[in-house]
C-alpha positions as CSV (number, residue, x, y, z in Angstrom):
1,M,94.7,104.2,39.9
2,S,92.8,101.7,41.8
3,S,95.5,99.0,41.7
4,T,98.0,101.6,43.2
5,K,97.9,99.7,46.9
6,N,98.2,96.0,45.8
7,T,100.7,97.3,43.0
8,F,103.2,98.4,45.7
9,S,102.9,96.0,48.3
10,A,105.8,93.9,47.1
11,T,108.0,97.1,46.8
12,R,107.1,97.9,50.6
13,L,108.6,94.5,51.2
14,L,111.7,95.5,49.2
15,G,111.7,98.8,50.9
16,I,113.2,97.0,53.8
17,A,116.8,97.6,53.5
18,C,118.2,98.0,56.9
19,V,121.8,97.1,57.3
20,L,122.7,95.4,60.8
21,W,126.2,95.9,62.0
22,F,127.6,95.9,65.3
23,A,130.0,98.8,66.7
24,A,131.5,98.3,70.1
25,T,129.2,99.9,72.8
26,G,132.4,101.1,74.6
27,C,136.1,100.1,74.9
28,A,136.9,98.7,78.2
29,T,139.2,101.2,80.4
30,S,140.5,101.2,84.0
31,A,137.3,103.3,84.7
32,T,134.8,100.4,83.7
33,P,133.9,98.3,86.3
34,P,135.0,94.3,85.9
35,V,131.6,93.2,86.3
36,Q,129.9,95.6,83.7
37,E,132.8,95.0,81.1
38,H,131.8,91.1,81.1
39,R,128.5,91.9,80.5
40,L,129.3,93.7,77.5
41,R,131.5,91.2,76.3
42,Q,128.7,88.7,76.7
43,A,126.2,90.8,75.1
44,K,128.6,91.1,72.0
45,S,129.3,87.6,71.8
46,H,125.6,86.4,71.6
47,F,124.4,89.4,69.3
48,D,127.3,88.3,66.9
49,I,125.9,84.5,66.9
50,G,122.5,86.1,66.9
51,L,123.2,87.9,63.5
52,D,125.0,84.8,61.9
53,H,122.0,83.0,63.0
54,M,119.7,85.7,60.9
55,N,121.9,85.6,58.3
56,N,121.4,81.9,57.7
57,A,117.4,82.5,57.9
58,R,117.5,80.7,61.5
59,F,115.3,83.1,63.0
60,A,113.8,81.4,66.1
61,V,117.3,80.6,67.1
62,A,118.4,84.3,66.4
63,L,115.7,85.6,68.5
64,R,116.7,83.4,71.3
65,E,120.6,84.6,71.3
66,L,119.6,88.3,70.8
67,R,117.3,88.1,73.9
68,V,120.2,86.9,75.8
69,A,122.3,89.7,74.3
70,E,119.6,92.3,75.4
71,N,119.7,91.0,78.9
72,F,123.3,91.6,79.1
73,D,123.2,95.0,77.4
74,P,119.3,96.2,77.4
75,K,120.3,99.9,76.2
76,N,122.3,98.9,73.1
77,P,120.0,100.3,70.4
78,K,121.9,97.9,67.8
79,I,120.7,94.7,69.8
80,Q,117.3,96.4,69.6
81,V,117.2,96.9,65.8
82,A,118.4,93.0,65.4
83,L,115.6,92.1,67.6
84,A,113.4,94.0,65.8
85,E,114.4,92.5,62.5
86,A,114.2,89.1,63.9
87,Y,110.6,89.5,64.8
88,M,109.8,91.0,61.4
89,H,110.9,88.2,59.7
90,K,108.6,85.8,62.0
91,G,105.8,88.1,61.0
92,K,105.3,89.6,64.7
93,D,104.9,93.4,63.8
94,E,104.0,94.3,67.3
95,E,107.0,93.1,68.6
96,A,109.4,94.6,66.3
97,E,107.8,98.0,66.6
98,T,108.1,97.8,70.3
99,H,112.0,96.9,69.8
100,L,112.6,99.8,67.4
101,R,110.8,102.2,69.7
102,R,112.9,101.3,72.5
103,A,116.2,101.6,70.2
104,L,115.0,105.2,69.5
105,E,114.3,106.1,73.3
106,V,117.9,105.3,73.9
107,H,119.0,106.9,70.8
108,S,116.9,109.3,69.1
109,E,119.2,109.9,66.1
110,F,119.8,106.2,65.4
111,H,119.2,106.2,61.9
112,D,118.8,102.3,61.4
113,A,116.1,102.0,63.9
114,R,114.1,104.9,62.3
115,L,114.6,103.9,58.6
116,S,113.5,100.2,60.0
117,L,110.4,101.7,61.8
118,A,109.4,103.5,58.5
119,A,109.9,100.3,56.6
120,L,107.7,98.5,59.3
121,Y,104.7,100.9,58.8
122,L,104.9,100.7,55.1
123,L,104.1,96.8,55.5
124,T,101.3,97.6,58.2
125,G,99.8,100.1,56.0
126,N,100.6,103.0,58.5
127,W,101.3,105.4,55.9
128,Q,101.1,108.6,57.8
129,E,103.9,107.3,60.5
130,A,105.6,106.0,57.3
131,A,106.2,109.3,56.1
132,K,106.5,111.1,59.3
133,H,109.9,108.9,60.0
134,S,110.9,109.3,56.3
135,R,110.7,113.0,56.6
136,I,112.7,113.1,59.8
137,L,115.6,111.1,58.0
138,I,115.3,113.4,55.1
139,D,115.7,116.5,57.1
140,D,118.6,115.0,58.9
141,P,121.9,116.1,57.4
142,T,123.9,113.2,58.9
143,F,121.8,110.6,57.4
144,P,123.9,109.0,54.9
145,G,121.3,106.9,53.0
146,V,118.9,109.8,52.1
147,W,117.6,107.8,49.1
148,R,116.1,105.3,51.1
149,A,114.0,107.7,53.2
150,F,112.8,109.1,50.0
151,T,111.9,105.9,48.4
152,N,109.9,105.0,51.6
153,L,108.2,108.3,51.9
154,A,107.2,107.8,48.0
155,V,105.6,104.4,48.7
156,A,103.7,106.0,51.6
157,Q,102.7,108.6,49.2
158,L,101.6,106.3,46.3
159,A,99.4,104.5,48.7
160,Q,97.5,107.7,49.2
161,N,97.5,108.3,45.5
162,Q,99.7,111.2,45.7
163,L,101.4,110.6,42.6
164,V,103.1,114.2,42.0
165,E,104.7,114.0,45.5
166,A,105.9,110.3,45.0
167,R,107.1,111.0,41.5
168,K,109.1,113.9,42.8
169,N,110.6,112.0,46.0
170,L,111.2,109.0,43.6
171,D,113.4,111.2,41.0
172,L,115.4,112.6,44.1
173,A,116.2,109.1,45.3
174,I,117.5,108.3,42.2
175,E,119.5,111.6,41.9
176,F,121.0,110.9,45.0
177,N,121.9,107.1,44.2
178,P,121.2,106.1,40.6
179,T,121.9,102.6,41.1
180,Y,119.3,102.0,44.1
181,W,117.2,99.5,42.5
182,P,114.1,99.9,44.9
183,A,113.7,103.7,43.8
184,L,114.2,102.4,40.2
185,L,111.8,99.6,40.2
186,T,109.2,101.9,42.0
187,R,109.9,104.6,39.5
188,G,109.2,102.2,36.6
189,I,105.7,100.8,38.1
190,L,104.6,104.2,38.5
191,A,105.6,105.0,35.0
192,T,103.2,101.9,33.7
193,E,100.4,103.1,36.1
194,E,100.5,106.5,34.3
195,G,100.7,105.2,30.9
196,R,104.2,106.5,30.3
197,Q,105.3,103.1,28.9
198,R,108.9,104.1,27.4
199,D,110.1,105.6,30.8
200,A,108.9,102.7,32.4
201,I,110.8,100.4,30.2
202,S,114.0,102.9,30.9
203,F,113.6,102.7,34.5
204,L,112.9,99.0,35.1
205,G,116.1,98.5,32.4
206,L,118.0,100.2,34.8
207,M,116.7,98.6,37.6
208,L,117.7,95.0,36.1
209,Q,121.3,95.9,35.6
210,Q,121.6,96.3,39.3
211,N,122.1,93.6,41.8
212,S,118.6,92.8,43.2
213,I,117.0,90.1,44.9
214,P,114.9,87.7,42.4
215,S,111.3,88.4,43.5
216,A,112.3,92.2,42.6
217,R,113.6,91.2,39.2
218,A,110.5,88.9,38.3
219,E,108.3,91.8,39.3
220,A,110.5,94.2,37.0
221,N,110.1,91.9,34.1
222,Y,106.2,91.5,34.7
223,Y,106.0,95.3,34.5
224,L,108.4,95.3,31.5
225,A,105.9,93.0,29.8
226,E,102.7,95.0,30.3
227,A,104.7,98.0,29.1
228,H,106.0,96.4,25.8
229,V,102.3,94.9,25.2
230,S,101.1,98.6,25.4
231,L,103.6,99.6,22.7
232,G,102.5,96.4,20.7
233,N,105.8,94.5,21.4
234,R,104.1,91.0,21.9
235,E,107.4,88.9,21.4
236,E,109.4,91.2,23.7
237,A,106.6,90.9,26.4
238,I,106.7,87.2,26.4
239,S,110.4,87.0,26.8
240,H,110.4,89.1,29.9
241,L,107.2,87.0,31.2
242,K,109.3,83.8,30.7
243,T,112.2,85.4,32.4
244,A,109.9,86.3,35.3
245,V,108.4,83.0,35.7
246,A,112.1,81.1,35.6
247,Q,113.5,83.5,38.4
248,T,110.3,82.9,40.9
249,P,108.4,80.2,39.3
250,D,106.7,79.7,42.9
251,G,106.6,83.5,43.8
252,Q,103.7,85.9,43.1
253,W,105.4,87.2,40.2
254,G,106.4,84.1,38.7
255,K,102.8,83.0,39.0
256,K,101.2,86.2,37.7
257,S,103.7,86.2,34.8
258,E,102.6,82.4,33.9
259,E,98.9,83.6,33.9
260,Y,99.9,86.5,31.8
261,L,101.5,84.3,29.1
262,K,98.4,82.3,28.9
263,V,96.6,85.3,27.8
264,L,99.2,86.2,25.0
265,R,99.7,82.9,23.6
């Protein structure tokens, strides 16, 4: 399975599914010093503005606001995770790792930070660390999104050619959440690599029924085409490739699908 590492690079990107939200650091009471109360309000204000910029892909401006929020409330783990997310979008992996580790130093059981750290290690190819942090989440009975950790662990195992273990963990992810599209996509790709084309078609078909991002849908259609070609369904394969091209004409899977179409025509 020489193509495993390249095959799952896009999936690792998709594995970054950390949800950022802000819960109040603490409610002001008569015991809260006025200066500290003011700093917490300022931190929340800049944090909210930073997240709004992040949601609109203005990452440089988001970083500026989040840094201000950090200055007002340096021990807020949610601000640290938001900073890491912004740095990841800017391609600054080392800075992202620093803030995620800082969040865990403040709150060792902060799930979002550990989930993001595992995803970051997948992106940077540090499979052992990705697996370690994923297992910590899996073993934590209070972690509500365990299917995410099972999927990240499986991707790390696939990159190390541990196919049996990866398949088991992907199946567990799907058992916990049958609609979690990153697990369905990865399980379908694994099935194509193993020559289990009908299983691949089933998993990828289920994935396309979920609300996923365009690049993931194009990737699923590309592998569906491969599966149908193996089964002799040429017209069905061409249909999936055309769909992939339409979904991301300038993206990786749109371009790969265009090249595959040239071969089939």
